[in-house]
C-alpha positions, 0 to 999 in steps of 0.5 A: 308605618308600612305600605299596607294597613297594619293590623295588630291581631290576636292580642291587644298591643298598644303604646310602647310594646307595639313600638318596640316590636315595630322597631325590632322588625325594622332592625332585622330587615330595614325600611324597605321590608317594612313598607311591604308589611300588610298584617302582623299577628301575635301568635303562640308558635305551633312548633315552639310550645309556650313561645310567642311569635310574630307572624308577618304577612307581606303584601306579596303573600309571603309569611315569616315567623319571628320567635320572641326571645325572652318572653315571660311565660306569666304574661302573654306579651313579649319582652325580648328580641325577635329571632326569625324562624322557618324559611325567610320570605324576604327578599321575595323571589325574582 
């Protein structure tokens, strides 16, 4: 599951939900990107009030945020697709 020690932080994610988020990231970027993931956090996105985001830290120090589309506001667990926001950090600069 990636090159680093993957840690789900900020919320307790386990089972199918964590698997779905992992597969969504794989769909967005592919296996090469996945091998460079160090840590993934589930956070409330500061620029999108009430919206959850995955904050992905890569082993080269880059950080990317992905909005979780279709998030049900009644539950702090995402149920939709990922949409990258901010400056994409992959591939890393040459």
